[in-house]
C-alpha positions as YAML, in Angstrom:
chain: A
units: angstrom
residues:
- id: 1
  name: MET
  ca: [90.09, 83.63, 95.60]
- id: 2
  name: LEU
  ca: [89.86, 80.60, 97.87]
- id: 3
  name: SER
  ca: [91.68, 78.57, 95.22]
- id: 4
  name: PHE
  ca: [94.60, 81.03, 95.23]
- id: 5
  name: GLN
  ca: [94.85, 80.94, 99.01]
- id: 6
  name: SER
  ca: [94.85, 77.17, 99.31]
- id: 7
  name: GLN
  ca: [97.39, 76.74, 96.49]
- id: 8
  name: ALA
  ca: [99.70, 79.40, 97.93]
- id: 9
  name: ASN
  ca: [99.62, 77.77, 101.35]
- id: 10
  name: THR
  ca: [100.35, 74.23, 100.14]
- id: 11
  name: SER
  ca: [102.72, 74.65, 97.21]
- id: 12
  name: SER
  ca: [105.32, 77.11, 98.47]
- id: 13
  name: PRO
  ca: [108.71, 75.93, 99.78]
- id: 14
  name: PRO
  ca: [108.97, 76.06, 103.59]
- id: 15
  name: TYR
  ca: [111.48, 78.93, 103.56]
- id: 16
  name: ILE
  ca: [109.10, 81.24, 101.70]
- id: 17
  name: ASN
  ca: [106.74, 82.81, 104.21]
- id: 18
  name: GLU
  ca: [105.12, 85.65, 102.26]
- id: 19
  name: ILE
  ca: [104.22, 87.07, 98.86]
- id: 20
  name: VAL
  ca: [105.00, 90.78, 98.47]
- id: 21
  name: LEU
  ca: [103.75, 93.07, 95.73]
- id: 22
  name: ALA
  ca: [103.50, 96.75, 94.92]
- id: 23
  name: VAL
  ca: [100.34, 98.30, 93.50]
- id: 24
  name: ASN
  ca: [99.98, 101.84, 92.22]
- id: 25
  name: GLU
  ca: [98.25, 104.17, 94.68]
- id: 26
  name: GLN
  ca: [95.93, 105.35, 91.87]
- id: 27
  name: ASN
  ca: [94.82, 101.81, 90.94]
- id: 28
  name: LEU
  ca: [91.89, 101.40, 93.32]
- id: 29
  name: THR
  ca: [90.46, 98.41, 91.43]
- id: 30
  name: ALA
  ca: [93.69, 96.41, 91.85]
- id: 31
  name: GLN
  ca: [93.94, 97.44, 95.51]
- id: 32
  name: ARG
  ca: [90.42, 96.13, 96.19]
- id: 33
  name: LEU
  ca: [91.19, 92.90, 94.33]
- id: 34
  name: TYR
  ca: [94.39, 92.19, 96.29]
- id: 35
  name: LEU
  ca: [92.90, 93.17, 99.67]
- id: 36
  name: THR
  ca: [89.84, 90.98, 99.02]
- id: 37
  name: ALA
  ca: [92.18, 88.09, 98.14]
- id: 38
  name: GLY
  ca: [93.78, 88.38, 101.58]
- id: 39
  name: PHE
  ca: [96.76, 90.65, 100.95]
- id: 40
  name: ILE
  ca: [97.53, 93.08, 103.79]
- id: 41
  name: ASP
  ca: [98.62, 96.70, 103.41]
- id: 42
  name: SER
  ca: [102.02, 96.95, 105.13]
- id: 43
  name: GLY
  ca: [101.61, 100.70, 105.55]
- id: 44
  name: ARG
  ca: [104.81, 101.21, 103.58]
- id: 45
  name: ARG
  ca: [104.99, 103.25, 100.38]
- id: 46
  name: ARG
  ca: [107.58, 103.44, 97.61]
- id: 47
  name: GLU
  ca: [108.04, 105.81, 94.67]
- id: 48
  name: GLY
  ca: [107.91, 103.89, 91.41]
- id: 49
  name: LYS
  ca: [108.30, 104.85, 87.75]
- id: 50
  name: LYS
  ca: [104.53, 105.31, 87.47]
- id: 51
  name: GLY
  ca: [104.03, 107.03, 90.83]
- id: 52
  name: ARG
  ca: [103.58, 106.11, 94.48]
- id: 53
  name: GLN
  ca: [103.22, 102.37, 95.22]
- id: 54
  name: LEU
  ca: [101.53, 100.62, 98.15]
- id: 55
  name: LEU
  ca: [103.44, 97.58, 99.42]
- id: 56
  name: LEU
  ca: [101.11, 94.68, 100.15]
- id: 57
  name: TYR
  ca: [101.96, 91.25, 101.52]
- id: 58
  name: TYR
  ca: [100.26, 87.89, 101.87]
- id: 59
  name: PRO
  ca: [101.45, 85.68, 104.76]
- id: 60
  name: LEU
  ca: [101.81, 82.02, 103.74]
- id: 61
  name: SER
  ca: [102.03, 80.46, 107.20]
- id: 62
  name: ALA
  ca: [100.47, 80.80, 110.63]
- id: 63
  name: ASN
  ca: [103.97, 81.35, 112.04]
- id: 64
  name: TYR
  ca: [104.55, 84.33, 109.74]
- id: 65
  name: ILE
  ca: [107.08, 86.90, 110.94]
- id: 66
  name: ASP
  ca: [107.48, 90.18, 109.05]
- id: 67
  name: ALA
  ca: [111.25, 90.19, 108.50]
- id: 68
  name: THR
  ca: [111.30, 93.87, 107.63]
- id: 69
  name: LYS
  ca: [109.99, 94.67, 111.11]
- id: 70
  name: SER
  ca: [112.21, 92.14, 112.87]
- id: 71
  name: PHE
  ca: [115.36, 93.61, 111.37]
- id: 72
  name: ASN
  ca: [114.14, 97.22, 111.19]
- id: 73
  name: ILE
  ca: [114.50, 97.36, 107.40]
- id: 74
  name: SER
  ca: [113.05, 100.36, 105.58]
- id: 75
  name: LEU
  ca: [111.44, 99.72, 102.21]
- id: 76
  name: THR
  ca: [110.82, 103.39, 101.48]
- id: 77
  name: GLU
  ca: [113.06, 105.04, 98.92]
- id: 78
  name: LYS
  ca: [114.22, 108.56, 99.73]
...
């Protein structure tokens, strides 16, 4: 996992400040993997074709700002 973190922090363009992914709520193995790798649960959920999805993100810089919170954007489908 350390290899992923160091590569993500050094090889991304400066305007990309996070990696976002969705993982199925039922897929506990994948959730553990992503959380162990440093992804953070945003607390947001989305209905997908295969069921409810957790939205996780991985900040790529120390100056990370969650744009969805800054601009009050909702990622939840109704």
